[in-house]
C-alpha positions, 0 to 999 in steps of 0.5 A, spaced: 499 500 500 503 507 498 504 511 504 499 516 499 493 513 500 495 513 509 489 519 512 493 523 516 491 529 519 496 534 519 496 542 521 498 548 517 499 554 523 502 551 530 498 553 536 501 559 540 503 554 546 509 551 541 515 554 544 521 548 542 522 547 536 521 539 536 514 540 540 512 544 533 514 540 529 510 534 533 504 538 532 504 539 525 505 531 523 500 530 528 503 525 532 502 529 538 495 533 538 494 537 545 487 537 547 487 541 553 493 546 557 496 544 562 
C-alpha cells in the first residue's frame, strides 16, 4: 500500500504554546495533539 493513501491529519498553523522546535514539529505532523492546557 502506498504511503500517500494513508490519512494523517496535519496542521499548517502552530499554536502559540509550542515553544521548542521539536514540539512544533510533532504538532504539525500530527504525532501529538494538545487537548487541554497544562
